[in-house]
All heavy atoms as a GROMACS GRO file, in nm:
protein
  592
    1MET      N    1   0.081  -0.120   0.000
    1MET     CA    2  -0.001   0.001   0.000
    1MET      C    3   0.086   0.126   0.000
    1MET      O    4   0.036   0.232  -0.031
    1MET     CB    5  -0.094   0.001   0.120
    1MET     CG    6  -0.209  -0.096   0.105
    1MET     SD    7  -0.333  -0.076   0.230
    1MET     CE    8  -0.285  -0.206   0.343
    2ASP      N    9   0.210   0.112   0.036
    2ASP     CA   10   0.298   0.229   0.040
    2ASP      C   11   0.367   0.256  -0.094
    2ASP      O   12   0.427   0.362  -0.110
    2ASP     CB   13   0.405   0.211   0.147
    2ASP     CG   14   0.344   0.211   0.289
    2ASP    OD1   15   0.246   0.284   0.310
    2ASP    OD2   16   0.395   0.137   0.375
    3GLY      N   17   0.357   0.163  -0.187
    3GLY     CA   18   0.430   0.176  -0.312
    3GLY      C   19   0.365   0.271  -0.413
    3GLY      O   20   0.428   0.307  -0.511
    4TYR      N   21   0.240   0.309  -0.390
    4TYR     CA   22   0.166   0.394  -0.483
    4TYR      C   23   0.057   0.462  -0.406
    4TYR      O   24   0.009   0.414  -0.304
    4TYR     CB   25   0.109   0.306  -0.595
    4TYR     CG   26   0.039   0.384  -0.704
    4TYR    CD1   27   0.109   0.447  -0.803
    4TYR    CD2   28  -0.101   0.394  -0.703
    4TYR    CE1   29   0.043   0.520  -0.901
    4TYR    CE2   30  -0.167   0.465  -0.801
    4TYR     CZ   31  -0.096   0.528  -0.901
    4TYR     OH   32  -0.158   0.602  -0.999
    5GLY      N   33   0.011   0.577  -0.455
    5GLY     CA   34  -0.097   0.650  -0.386
    5GLY      C   35  -0.237   0.600  -0.423
    5GLY      O   36  -0.310   0.669  -0.493
    6TRP      N   37  -0.264   0.480  -0.383
    6TRP     CA   38  -0.394   0.418  -0.419
    6TRP      C   39  -0.512   0.495  -0.359
    6TRP      O   40  -0.506   0.549  -0.250
    6TRP     CB   41  -0.399   0.274  -0.366
    6TRP     CG   42  -0.290   0.186  -0.422
    6TRP    CD1   43  -0.176   0.147  -0.357
    6TRP    CD2   44  -0.284   0.127  -0.551
    6TRP    NE1   45  -0.101   0.068  -0.440
    6TRP    CE2   46  -0.166   0.053  -0.559
    6TRP    CE3   47  -0.368   0.129  -0.662
    6TRP    CZ2   48  -0.127  -0.018  -0.671
    6TRP    CZ3   49  -0.330   0.059  -0.774
    6TRP    CH2   50  -0.214  -0.014  -0.780
    7ASP      N   51  -0.623   0.496  -0.433
    7ASP     CA   52  -0.747   0.557  -0.386
    7ASP      C   53  -0.833   0.455  -0.310
    7ASP      O   54  -0.910   0.493  -0.224
    7ASP     CB   55  -0.828   0.613  -0.501
    7ASP     CG   56  -0.759   0.729  -0.571
    7ASP    OD1   57  -0.698   0.810  -0.500
    7ASP    OD2   58  -0.767   0.737  -0.695
    8PHE      N   59  -0.820   0.328  -0.348
    8PHE     CA   60  -0.900   0.225  -0.282
    8PHE      C   61  -0.827   0.092  -0.291
    8PHE      O   62  -0.729   0.077  -0.364
    8PHE     CB   63  -1.039   0.213  -0.349
    8PHE     CG   64  -1.035   0.158  -0.488
    8PHE    CD1   65  -1.053   0.020  -0.510
    8PHE    CD2   66  -1.014   0.240  -0.597
    8PHE    CE1   67  -1.052  -0.031  -0.640
    8PHE    CE2   68  -1.013   0.188  -0.725
    8PHE     CZ   69  -1.030   0.054  -0.746
    9CYS      N   70  -0.879  -0.005  -0.218
    9CYS     CA   71  -0.827  -0.141  -0.226
    9CYS      C   72  -0.942  -0.240  -0.215
    9CYS      O   73  -1.052  -0.204  -0.172
    9CYS     CB   74  -0.724  -0.167  -0.114
    9CYS     SG   75  -0.793  -0.166   0.051
   10GLN      N   76  -0.917  -0.361  -0.255
   10GLN     CA   77  -1.018  -0.470  -0.248
   10GLN      C   78  -0.956  -0.580  -0.166
   10GLN      O   79  -0.846  -0.628  -0.198
   10GLN     CB   80  -1.053  -0.516  -0.389
   10GLN     CG   81  -1.162  -0.621  -0.388
   10GLN     CD   82  -1.208  -0.654  -0.528
   10GLN    OE1   83  -1.168  -0.590  -0.626
   10GLN    NE2   84  -1.294  -0.752  -0.538
   11ILE      N   85  -1.025  -0.621  -0.062
   11ILE     CA   86  -0.974  -0.727   0.024
   11ILE      C   87  -1.080  -0.831   0.048
   11ILE      O   88  -1.200  -0.805   0.036
   11ILE     CB   89  -0.923  -0.671   0.161
   11ILE    CG1   90  -1.039  -0.609   0.239
   11ILE    CG2   91  -0.810  -0.574   0.144
   11ILE    CD1   92  -1.002  -0.571   0.382
   12GLN      N   93  -1.034  -0.952   0.080
   12GLN     CA   94  -1.128  -1.057   0.118
   12GLN      C   95  -1.141  -1.048   0.270
   12GLN      O   96  -1.043  -1.055   0.343
   12GLN     CB   97  -1.074  -1.196   0.081
   12GLN     CG   98  -1.168  -1.306   0.116
   12GLN     CD   99  -1.128  -1.440   0.055
   12GLN    OE1  100  -1.064  -1.442  -0.048
   12GLN    NE2  101  -1.164  -1.547   0.122
   13LEU      N  102  -1.266  -1.035   0.318
   13LEU     CA  103  -1.287  -1.020   0.462
   13LEU      C  104  -1.428  -1.062   0.498
   13LEU      O  105  -1.523  -1.030   0.428
   13LEU     CB  106  -1.264  -0.872   0.502
   13LEU     CG  107  -1.274  -0.842   0.649
   13LEU    CD1  108  -1.162  -0.907   0.730
   13LEU    CD2  109  -1.272  -0.691   0.672
   14ASN      N  110  -1.443  -1.134   0.606
   14ASN     CA  111  -1.573  -1.164   0.666
   14ASN      C  112  -1.550  -1.187   0.815
   14ASN      O  113  -1.436  -1.190   0.862
   14ASN     CB  114  -1.639  -1.284   0.598
   14ASN     CG  115  -1.552  -1.409   0.602
   14ASN    OD1  116  -1.522  -1.459   0.709
   14ASN    ND2  117  -1.510  -1.455   0.486
   15PHE      N  118  -1.656  -1.204   0.889
   15PHE     CA  119  -1.641  -1.212   1.036
   15PHE      C  120  -1.575  -1.343   1.082
   15PHE      O  121  -1.540  -1.358   1.198
   15PHE     CB  122  -1.771  -1.186   1.108
   15PHE     CG  123  -1.882  -1.283   1.084
   15PHE    CD1  124  -1.888  -1.403   1.151
   15PHE    CD2  125  -1.984  -1.251   0.998
   15PHE    CE1  126  -1.991  -1.494   1.130
   15PHE    CE2  127  -2.087  -1.340   0.976
   15PHE     CZ  128  -2.089  -1.462   1.041
   16PHE      N  129  -1.556  -1.439   0.991
   16PHE     CA  130  -1.489  -1.562   1.024
   16PHE      C  131  -1.342  -1.556   0.991
   16PHE      O  132  -1.256  -1.604   1.067
   16PHE     CB  133  -1.557  -1.678   0.951
   16PHE     CG  134  -1.511  -1.813   0.992
   16PHE    CD1  135  -1.553  -1.870   1.110
   16PHE    CD2  136  -1.424  -1.885   0.913
   16PHE    CE1  137  -1.510  -1.996   1.150
   16PHE    CE2  138  -1.379  -2.010   0.950
   16PHE     CZ  139  -1.422  -2.064   1.070
   17ASP      N  140  -1.310  -1.499   0.876
   17ASP     CA  141  -1.172  -1.495   0.826
   17ASP      C  142  -1.111  -1.357   0.848
   17ASP      O  143  -1.085  -1.284   0.756
   17ASP     CB  144  -1.168  -1.528   0.677
   17ASP     CG  145  -1.217  -1.670   0.646
   17ASP    OD1  146  -1.177  -1.761   0.719
   17ASP    OD2  147  -1.298  -1.686   0.554
   18THR      N  148  -1.085  -1.322   0.975
   18THR     CA  149  -1.035  -1.190   1.004
   18THR      C  150  -0.884  -1.177   0.991
   18THR      O  151  -0.831  -1.067   0.990
   18THR     CB  152  -1.078  -1.147   1.145
   18THR    OG1  153  -1.027  -1.243   1.240
   18THR    CG2  154  -1.229  -1.135   1.156
   19THR      N  155  -0.814  -1.293   0.985
   19THR     CA  156  -0.670  -1.289   0.973
   19THR      C  157  -0.622  -1.347   0.840
   19THR      O  158  -0.500  -1.355   0.817
   19THR     CB  159  -0.602  -1.367   1.088
   19THR    OG1  160  -0.646  -1.503   1.086
   19THR    CG2  161  -0.634  -1.304   1.222
   20TYR      N  162  -0.713  -1.385   0.753
   20TYR     CA  163  -0.678  -1.443   0.621
   20TYR      C  164  -0.641  -1.327   0.527
   20TYR      O  165  -0.710  -1.227   0.524
   20TYR     CB  166  -0.797  -1.522   0.568
   20TYR     CG  167  -0.768  -1.588   0.434
   20TYR    CD1  168  -0.680  -1.694   0.425
   20TYR    CD2  169  -0.835  -1.545   0.321
   20TYR    CE1  170  -0.656  -1.757   0.304
   20TYR    CE2  171  -0.810  -1.606   0.197
   20TYR     CZ  172  -0.723  -1.712   0.189
   20TYR     OH  173  -0.698  -1.775   0.070
   21GLN      N  174  -0.534  -1.344   0.450
   21GLN     CA  175  -0.484  -1.241   0.358
   21GLN      C  176  -0.467  -1.109   0.433
   21GLN      O  177  -0.407  -1.105   0.540
   21GLN     CB  178  -0.574  -1.230   0.236
   21GLN     CG  179  -0.573  -1.354   0.150
   21GLN     CD  180  -0.655  -1.342   0.025
   21GLN    OE1  181  -0.717  -1.241   0.000
   21GLN    NE2  182  -0.659  -1.446  -0.055
   22ALA      N  183  -0.523  -1.001   0.383
   22ALA     CA  184  -0.505  -0.869   0.448
   22ALA      C  185  -0.578  -0.864   0.581
   22ALA      O  186  -0.528  -0.807   0.679
   22ALA     CB  187  -0.554  -0.757   0.358
   23GLY      N  188  -0.697  -0.922   0.586
   23GLY     CA  189  -0.771  -0.931   0.710
   23GLY      C  190  -0.803  -0.796   0.771
   23GLY      O  191  -0.798  -0.692   0.705
   24LEU      N  192  -0.834  -0.799   0.900
   24LEU     CA  193  -0.867  -0.674   0.970
   24LEU      C  194  -0.746  -0.580   0.979
   24LEU      O  195  -0.761  -0.459   0.969
   24LEU     CB  196  -0.915  -0.707   1.112
   24LEU     CG  197  -1.053  -0.768   1.124
   24LEU    CD1  198  -1.080  -0.807   1.268
   24LEU    CD2  199  -1.160  -0.672   1.074
   25LYS      N  200  -0.627  -0.639   0.989
   25LYS     CA  201  -0.506  -0.554   0.996
   25LYS      C  202  -0.492  -0.474   0.868
   25LYS      O  203  -0.469  -0.352   0.872
   25LYS     CB  204  -0.384  -0.642   1.016
   25LYS     CG  205  -0.256  -0.565   1.028
   25LYS     CD  206  -0.135  -0.656   1.052
   25LYS     CE  207  -0.008  -0.579   1.056
   25LYS     NZ  208   0.110  -0.667   1.070
   26GLY      N  209  -0.507  -0.538   0.753
   26GLY     CA  210  -0.496  -0.468   0.628
   26GLY      C  211  -0.605  -0.364   0.608
   26GLY      O  212  -0.584  -0.255   0.555
   27MET      N  213  -0.728  -0.400   0.654
   27MET     CA  214  -0.837  -0.305   0.644
   27MET      C  215  -0.808  -0.179   0.726
   27MET      O  216  -0.832  -0.068   0.682
   27MET     CB  217  -0.967  -0.368   0.692
   27MET     CG  218  -1.088  -0.276   0.682
   27MET     SD  219  -1.233  -0.339   0.768
   27MET     CE  220  -1.185  -0.315   0.938
   28ARG      N  221  -0.755  -0.200   0.846
   28ARG     CA  222  -0.724  -0.083   0.933
   28ARG      C  223  -0.612   0.003   0.872
   28ARG      O  224  -0.618   0.126   0.884
   28ARG     CB  225  -0.689  -0.134   1.073
   28ARG     CG  226  -0.809  -0.190   1.146
   28ARG     CD  227  -0.776  -0.234   1.286
   28ARG     NE  228  -0.894  -0.287   1.351
   28ARG     CZ  229  -0.906  -0.410   1.400
   28ARG    NH1  230  -0.801  -0.494   1.394
   28ARG    NH2  231  -1.017  -0.452   1.456
   29ILE      N  232  -0.516  -0.062   0.815
   29ILE     CA  233  -0.407   0.016   0.753
   29ILE      C  234  -0.461   0.098   0.636
   29ILE      O  235  -0.431   0.215   0.624
   29ILE     CB  236  -0.292  -0.078   0.703
   29ILE    CG1  237  -0.222  -0.141   0.825
   29ILE    CG2  238  -0.196  -0.006   0.617
   29ILE    CD1  239  -0.127  -0.252   0.791
   30ALA      N  240  -0.544   0.035   0.552
   30ALA     CA  241  -0.601   0.105   0.439
   30ALA      C  242  -0.690   0.221   0.486
   30ALA      O  243  -0.685   0.332   0.430
   30ALA     CB  244  -0.682   0.009   0.352
   31ALA      N  245  -0.769   0.197   0.588
   31ALA     CA  246  -0.855   0.304   0.641
   31ALA      C  247  -0.774   0.418   0.698
   31ALA      O  248  -0.809   0.536   0.677
   31ALA     CB  249  -0.948   0.245   0.750
   32ALA      N  250  -0.665   0.387   0.764
   32ALA     CA  251  -0.579   0.492   0.820
   32ALA      C  252  -0.518   0.578   0.711
   32ALA      O  253  -0.487   0.697   0.732
   32ALA     CB  254  -0.468   0.431   0.908
   33LYS      N  255  -0.498   0.520   0.593
   33LYS     CA  256  -0.445   0.595   0.479
   33LYS      C  257  -0.554   0.668   0.400
   33LYS      O  258  -0.527   0.732   0.301
   33LYS     CB  259  -0.370   0.502   0.386
   33LYS     CG  260  -0.243   0.443   0.451
   33LYS     CD  261  -0.176   0.347   0.351
   33LYS     CE  262  -0.044   0.300   0.407
   33LYS     NZ  263   0.060   0.404   0.411
   34GLY      N  264  -0.679   0.654   0.446
   34GLY     CA  265  -0.790   0.722   0.380
   34GLY      C  266  -0.837   0.654   0.253
   34GLY      O  267  -0.906   0.715   0.170
   35MET      N  268  -0.799   0.527   0.236
   35MET     CA  269  -0.836   0.453   0.116
   35MET      C  270  -0.979   0.401   0.127
   35MET      O  271  -1.022   0.359   0.234
   35MET     CB  272  -0.742   0.335   0.094
   35MET     CG  273  -0.598   0.375   0.069
   35MET     SD  274  -0.482   0.235   0.072
   35MET     CE  275  -0.540   0.142  -0.067
   36GLY      N  276  -1.051   0.399   0.015
   36GLY     CA  277  -1.178   0.330   0.011
   36GLY      C  278  -1.152   0.180   0.016
   36GLY      O  279  -1.047   0.135  -0.032
   37ILE      N  280  -1.244   0.106   0.071
   37ILE     CA  281  -1.224  -0.040   0.087
   37ILE      C  282  -1.341  -0.114   0.027
   37ILE      O  283  -1.457  -0.091   0.065
   37ILE     CB  284  -1.207  -0.079   0.234
   37ILE    CG1  285  -1.089  -0.002   0.296
   37ILE    CG2  286  -1.187  -0.230   0.250
   37ILE    CD1  287  -1.085  -0.007   0.445
   38ILE      N  288  -1.314  -0.204  -0.066
   38ILE     CA  289  -1.413  -0.290  -0.125
   38ILE      C  290  -1.392  -0.432  -0.068
   38ILE      O  291  -1.280  -0.483  -0.075
   38ILE     CB  292  -1.404  -0.294  -0.280
   38ILE    CG1  293  -1.421  -0.154  -0.334
   38ILE    CG2  294  -1.503  -0.391  -0.337
   38ILE    CD1  295  -1.380  -0.140  -0.477
   39VAL      N  296  -1.495  -0.490  -0.010
   39VAL     CA  297  -1.480  -0.621   0.055
   39VAL      C  298  -1.539  -0.730  -0.037
   39VAL      O  299  -1.653  -0.720  -0.080
   39VAL     CB  300  -1.552  -0.624   0.192
   39VAL    CG1  301  -1.550  -0.764   0.251
   39VAL    CG2  302  -1.484  -0.525   0.285
   40MET      N  303  -1.456  -0.833  -0.062
   40MET     CA  304  -1.507  -0.951  -0.134
   40MET      C  305  -1.534  -1.060  -0.032
   40MET      O  306  -1.469  -1.066   0.073
   40MET     CB  307  -1.406  -1.009  -0.233
   40MET     CG  308  -1.303  -0.923  -0.289
   40MET     SD  309  -1.196  -1.020  -0.402
   40MET     CE  310  -1.063  -1.056  -0.295
   41GLU      N  311  -1.625  -1.148  -0.065
   41GLU     CA  312  -1.658  -1.262   0.017
   41GLU      C  313  -1.706  -1.228   0.158
   41GLU      O  314  -1.668  -1.295   0.255
   41GLU     CB  315  -1.540  -1.361   0.025
   41GLU     CG  316  -1.505  -1.425  -0.107
   41GLU     CD  317  -1.612  -1.520  -0.158
   41GLU    OE1  318  -1.681  -1.586  -0.077
   41GLU    OE2  319  -1.627  -1.529  -0.279
   42PRO      N  320  -1.788  -1.125   0.175
   42PRO     CA  321  -1.831  -1.091   0.311
   42PRO      C  322  -1.916  -1.200   0.375
   42PRO      O  323  -1.925  -1.206   0.498
   42PRO     CB  324  -1.913  -0.962   0.290
   42PRO     CG  325  -1.962  -0.972   0.151
   42PRO     CD  326  -1.851  -1.039   0.074
   43LEU      N  327  -1.975  -1.288   0.292
   43LEU     CA  328  -2.057  -1.396   0.346
   43LEU      C  329  -1.993  -1.532   0.320
   43LEU      O  330  -2.058  -1.636   0.332
   43LEU     CB  331  -2.199  -1.392   0.289
   43LEU     CG  332  -2.272  -1.262   0.314
   43LEU    CD1  333  -2.408  -1.266   0.250
   43LEU    CD2  334  -2.282  -1.231   0.461
   44ARG      N  335  -1.867  -1.528   0.280
   44ARG     CA  336  -1.791  -1.652   0.252
   44ARG      C  337  -1.864  -1.742   0.152
   44ARG      O  338  -1.884  -1.860   0.176
   44ARG     CB  339  -1.762  -1.726   0.381
   44ARG     CG  340  -1.636  -1.806   0.376
   44ARG     CD  341  -1.610  -1.869   0.510
   44ARG     NE  342  -1.471  -1.908   0.522
   44ARG     CZ  343  -1.430  -2.003   0.601
   44ARG    NH1  344  -1.517  -2.069   0.674
   44ARG    NH2  345  -1.304  -2.034   0.606
   45GLY      N  346  -1.903  -1.680   0.044
   45GLY     CA  347  -1.974  -1.756  -0.061
   45GLY      C  348  -2.110  -1.811  -0.016
   45GLY      O  349  -2.159  -1.906  -0.067
   46GLY      N  350  -2.171  -1.744   0.083
   46GLY     CA  351  -2.300  -1.788   0.137
   46GLY      C  352  -2.288  -1.886   0.249
   46GLY      O  353  -2.388  -1.917   0.317
   47LYS      N  354  -2.168  -1.936   0.275
   47LYS     CA  355  -2.151  -2.039   0.380
   47LYS      C  356  -2.179  -1.986   0.520
   47LYS      O  357  -2.212  -2.062   0.609
   47LYS     CB  358  -2.009  -2.097   0.372
   47LYS     CG  359  -1.986  -2.181   0.250
   47LYS     CD  360  -1.846  -2.233   0.243
   47LYS     CE  361  -1.825  -2.310   0.115
   47LYS     NZ  362  -1.687  -2.346   0.094
   48LEU      N  363  -2.165  -1.855   0.539
   48LEU     CA  364  -2.187  -1.800   0.673
   48LEU      C  365  -2.335  -1.777   0.703
   48LEU      O  366  -2.371  -1.743   0.815
   48LEU     CB  367  -2.109  -1.669   0.689
   48LEU     CG  368  -1.957  -1.683   0.686
   48LEU    CD1  369  -1.892  -1.546   0.698
   48LEU    CD2  370  -1.908  -1.775   0.795
   49VAL      N  371  -2.420  -1.793   0.603
   49VAL     CA  372  -2.563  -1.770   0.624
   49VAL      C  373  -2.653  -1.885   0.574
   49VAL      O  374  -2.772  -1.881   0.592
   49VAL     CB  375  -2.609  -1.636   0.558
   49VAL    CG1  376  -2.542  -1.518   0.622
   49VAL    CG2  377  -2.583  -1.638   0.408
   50GLY      N  378  -2.591  -1.985   0.512
   50GLY     CA  379  -2.669  -2.094   0.454
   50GLY      C  380  -2.732  -2.187   0.556
   50GLY      O  381  -2.848  -2.225   0.543
   51HIS      N  382  -2.659  -2.225   0.657
   51HIS     CA  383  -2.707  -2.318   0.759
   51HIS      C  384  -2.673  -2.262   0.896
   51HIS      O  385  -2.569  -2.292   0.953
   51HIS     CB  386  -2.642  -2.455   0.740
   51HIS     CG  387  -2.670  -2.515   0.606
   51HIS    ND1  388  -2.792  -2.566   0.572
   51HIS    CD2  389  -2.594  -2.528   0.496
   51HIS    CE1  390  -2.790  -2.610   0.449
   51HIS    NE2  391  -2.668  -2.587   0.399
   52VAL      N  392  -2.764  -2.180   0.947
   52VAL     CA  393  -2.739  -2.114   1.075
   52VAL      C  394  -2.765  -2.216   1.187
   52VAL      O  395  -2.872  -2.278   1.191
   52VAL     CB  396  -2.830  -1.992   1.091
   52VAL    CG1  397  -2.809  -1.926   1.227
   52VAL    CG2  398  -2.805  -1.892   0.978
   53PRO      N  399  -2.670  -2.235   1.277
   53PRO     CA  400  -2.689  -2.330   1.389
   53PRO      C  401  -2.807  -2.293   1.478
   53PRO      O  402  -2.838  -2.172   1.492
   53PRO     CB  403  -2.558  -2.320   1.470
   53PRO     CG  404  -2.458  -2.265   1.371
   53PRO     CD  405  -2.536  -2.177   1.279
   54VAL      N  406  -2.872  -2.389   1.532
   54VAL     CA  407  -2.989  -2.368   1.620
   54VAL      C  408  -2.955  -2.274   1.734
   54VAL      O  409  -3.034  -2.185   1.769
   54VAL     CB  410  -3.043  -2.503   1.674
   54VAL    CG1  411  -3.150  -2.482   1.778
   54VAL    CG2  412  -3.092  -2.588   1.561
   55GLU      N  413  -2.834  -2.291   1.789
   55GLU     CA  414  -2.794  -2.203   1.901
   55GLU      C  415  -2.788  -2.058   1.862
   55GLU      O  416  -2.825  -1.970   1.941
   55GLU     CB  417  -2.652  -2.247   1.953
   55GLU     CG  418  -2.648  -2.386   2.008
   55GLU     CD  419  -2.624  -2.494   1.902
   55GLU    OE1  420  -2.613  -2.460   1.782
   55GLU    OE2  421  -2.617  -2.610   1.938
   56VAL      N  422  -2.746  -2.029   1.741
   56VAL     CA  423  -2.743  -1.893   1.691
   56VAL      C  424  -2.883  -1.840   1.668
   56VAL      O  425  -2.918  -1.728   1.707
   56VAL     CB  426  -2.657  -1.882   1.563
   56VAL    CG1  427  -2.665  -1.742   1.501
   56VAL    CG2  428  -2.515  -1.920   1.591
   57GLU      N  429  -2.969  -1.923   1.610
   57GLU     CA  430  -3.108  -1.881   1.588
   57GLU      C  431  -3.178  -1.851   1.720
   57GLU      O  432  -3.260  -1.759   1.727
   57GLU     CB  433  -3.183  -1.987   1.508
   57GLU     CG  434  -3.139  -1.996   1.365
   57GLU     CD  435  -3.220  -2.095   1.282
   57GLU    OE1  436  -3.316  -2.154   1.336
   57GLU    OE2  437  -3.187  -2.112   1.163
   58GLU      N  438  -3.146  -1.926   1.824
   58GLU     CA  439  -3.206  -1.899   1.956
   58GLU      C  440  -3.166  -1.763   2.011
   58GLU      O  441  -3.246  -1.690   2.066
   58GLU     CB  442  -3.165  -2.010   2.055
   58GLU     CG  443  -3.234  -2.143   2.027
   58GLU     CD  444  -3.182  -2.254   2.114
   58GLU    OE1  445  -3.087  -2.233   2.193
   58GLU    OE2  446  -3.236  -2.368   2.102
   59VAL      N  447  -3.039  -1.726   1.992
   59VAL     CA  448  -2.993  -1.594   2.035
   59VAL      C  449  -3.064  -1.486   1.954
   59VAL      O  450  -3.113  -1.386   2.009
   59VAL     CB  451  -2.840  -1.583   2.023
   59VAL    CG1  452  -2.794  -1.439   2.047
   59VAL    CG2  453  -2.771  -1.679   2.117
   60TRP      N  454  -3.070  -1.506   1.821
   60TRP     CA  455  -3.136  -1.408   1.735
   60TRP      C  456  -3.282  -1.390   1.771
   60TRP      O  457  -3.337  -1.281   1.760
   60TRP     CB  458  -3.121  -1.448   1.588
   60TRP     CG  459  -2.983  -1.428   1.532
   60TRP    CD1  460  -2.876  -1.362   1.590
   60TRP    CD2  461  -2.936  -1.475   1.408
   60TRP    NE1  462  -2.770  -1.367   1.509
   60TRP    CE2  463  -2.801  -1.436   1.395
   60TRP    CE3  464  -2.993  -1.550   1.304
   60TRP    CZ2  465  -2.724  -1.464   1.283
   60TRP    CZ3  466  -2.916  -1.577   1.193
   60TRP    CH2  467  -2.785  -1.535   1.183
   61SER      N  468  -3.347  -1.498   1.811
   61SER     CA  469  -3.491  -1.490   1.841
   61SER      C  470  -3.519  -1.398   1.960
   61SER      O  471  -3.630  -1.350   1.977
   61SER     CB  472  -3.548  -1.630   1.866
   61SER     OG  473  -3.501  -1.681   1.991
   62LYS      N  474  -3.419  -1.374   2.042
   62LYS     CA  475  -3.436  -1.285   2.158
   62LYS      C  476  -3.415  -1.139   2.123
   62LYS      O  477  -3.442  -1.052   2.206
   62LYS     CB  478  -3.337  -1.326   2.269
   62LYS     CG  479  -3.363  -1.466   2.322
   62LYS     CD  480  -3.256  -1.509   2.419
   62LYS     CE  481  -3.283  -1.655   2.458
   62LYS     NZ  482  -3.172  -1.709   2.536
   63SER      N  483  -3.372  -1.112   2.002
   63SER     CA  484  -3.351  -0.975   1.959
   63SER      C  485  -3.481  -0.906   1.928
   63SER      O  486  -3.577  -0.968   1.882
   63SER     CB  487  -3.262  -0.975   1.834
   63SER     OG  488  -3.254  -0.845   1.777
   64LYS      N  489  -3.485  -0.776   1.949
   64LYS     CA  490  -3.606  -0.700   1.914
   64LYS      C  491  -3.610  -0.670   1.762
   64LYS      O  492  -3.707  -0.620   1.713
   64LYS     CB  493  -3.613  -0.571   1.993
   64LYS     CG  494  -3.499  -0.473   1.968
   64LYS     CD  495  -3.515  -0.348   2.053
   64LYS     CE  496  -3.398  -0.254   2.029
   64LYS     NZ  497  -3.410  -0.131   2.105
   65PHE      N  498  -3.500  -0.703   1.693
   65PHE     CA  499  -3.494  -0.678   1.549
   65PHE      C  500  -3.513  -0.809   1.471
   65PHE      O  501  -3.448  -0.907   1.499
   65PHE     CB  502  -3.359  -0.619   1.510
   65PHE     CG  503  -3.326  -0.489   1.580
   65PHE    CD1  504  -3.236  -0.489   1.686
   65PHE    CD2  505  -3.387  -0.372   1.546
   65PHE    CE1  506  -3.206  -0.374   1.755
   65PHE    CE2  507  -3.360  -0.255   1.611
   65PHE     CZ  508  -3.268  -0.254   1.717
   66GLU      N  509  -3.602  -0.805   1.376
   66GLU     CA  510  -3.621  -0.920   1.286
   66GLU      C  511  -3.538  -0.896   1.163
   66GLU      O  512  -3.563  -0.800   1.088
   66GLU     CB  513  -3.770  -0.938   1.249
   66GLU     CG  514  -3.850  -0.996   1.361
   66GLU     CD  515  -3.987  -1.045   1.315
   66GLU    OE1  516  -3.996  -1.099   1.202
   66GLU    OE2  517  -4.080  -1.029   1.390
   67ARG      N  518  -3.438  -0.979   1.143
   67ARG     CA  519  -3.348  -0.964   1.028
   67ARG      C  520  -3.319  -1.102   0.971
   67ARG      O  521  -3.317  -1.203   1.041
   67ARG     CB  522  -3.217  -0.901   1.072
   67ARG     CG  523  -3.234  -0.758   1.121
   67ARG     CD  524  -3.099  -0.691   1.140
   67ARG     NE  525  -3.119  -0.550   1.166
   67ARG     CZ  526  -3.078  -0.490   1.276
   67ARG    NH1  527  -3.014  -0.554   1.369
   67ARG    NH2  528  -3.100  -0.359   1.292
   68THR      N  529  -3.287  -1.102   0.843
   68THR     CA  530  -3.247  -1.226   0.777
   68THR      C  531  -3.102  -1.257   0.817
   68THR      O  532  -3.029  -1.168   0.860
   68THR     CB  533  -3.254  -1.212   0.625
   68THR    OG1  534  -3.157  -1.116   0.583
   68THR    CG2  535  -3.395  -1.169   0.578
   69PRO      N  536  -3.061  -1.385   0.801
   69PRO     CA  537  -2.921  -1.416   0.829
   69PRO      C  538  -2.825  -1.331   0.746
   69PRO      O  539  -2.718  -1.291   0.796
   69PRO     CB  540  -2.911  -1.565   0.794
   69PRO     CG  541  -3.049  -1.616   0.817
   69PRO     CD  542  -3.140  -1.506   0.775
   70VAL      N  543  -2.860  -1.305   0.622
   70VAL     CA  544  -2.774  -1.222   0.536
   70VAL      C  545  -2.761  -1.080   0.594
   70VAL      O  546  -2.652  -1.026   0.606
   70VAL     CB  547  -2.828  -1.215   0.391
   70VAL    CG1  548  -2.751  -1.111   0.309
   70VAL    CG2  549  -2.820  -1.351   0.328
   71ASP      N  550  -2.872  -1.021   0.636
   71ASP     CA  551  -2.868  -0.889   0.693
   71ASP      C  552  -2.784  -0.886   0.822
   71ASP      O  553  -2.703  -0.796   0.842
   71ASP     CB  554  -3.012  -0.841   0.721
   71ASP     CG  555  -3.018  -0.696   0.763
   71ASP    OD1  556  -2.939  -0.614   0.713
   71ASP    OD2  557  -3.105  -0.661   0.845
   72ARG      N  558  -2.803  -0.986   0.903
   72ARG     CA  559  -2.723  -0.992   1.026
   72ARG      C  560  -2.573  -1.004   0.997
   72ARG      O  561  -2.490  -0.942   1.062
   72ARG     CB  562  -2.771  -1.106   1.115
   72ARG     CG  563  -2.907  -1.082   1.175
   72ARG     CD  564  -2.947  -1.194   1.268
   72ARG     NE  565  -3.082  -1.178   1.318
   72ARG     CZ  566  -3.119  -1.101   1.418
   72ARG    NH1  567  -3.027  -1.028   1.481
   72ARG    NH2  568  -3.244  -1.090   1.454
   73ALA      N  569  -2.538  -1.087   0.902
   73ALA     CA  570  -2.398  -1.109   0.869
   73ALA      C  571  -2.334  -0.982   0.813
   73ALA      O  572  -2.219  -0.951   0.844
   73ALA     CB  573  -2.383  -1.222   0.769
   74LEU      N  574  -2.405  -0.910   0.731
   74LEU     CA  575  -2.350  -0.788   0.669
   74LEU      C  576  -2.344  -0.673   0.770
   74LEU      O  577  -2.263  -0.581   0.753
   74LEU     CB  578  -2.430  -0.748   0.544
   74LEU     CG  579  -2.416  -0.844   0.428
   74LEU    CD1  580  -2.507  -0.800   0.313
   74LEU    CD2  581  -2.272  -0.854   0.382
   75ARG      N  582  -2.429  -0.676   0.869
   75ARG     CA  583  -2.423  -0.569   0.971
   75ARG      C  584  -2.304  -0.591   1.061
   75ARG      O  585  -2.252  -0.507   1.124
   75ARG     CB  586  -2.551  -0.568   1.056
   75ARG     CG  587  -2.664  -0.510   0.975
   75ARG     CD  588  -2.791  -0.505   1.062
   75ARG     NE  589  -2.895  -0.442   0.988
   75ARG     CZ  590  -2.918  -0.311   0.987
   75ARG    NH1  591  -2.846  -0.229   1.060
   75ARG    NH2  592  -3.015  -0.260   0.917
   0.00000   0.00000   0.00000
């Protein structure tokens, strides 16, 4: 990121893979440089929302907000 005055970057990031490739560290560095950030695979190809464990659904059911698994993952 220091080799050129980039305006934005694209990284792979989701709430499961926070240390894979650039990860959260790379995102924070880019943000500190004022770069726009485009995230690929935020839902890990749908795997993070396809089969939600019962335990997770039980926690979500206690929320005052009704949201889809996709909405929850992206928030």
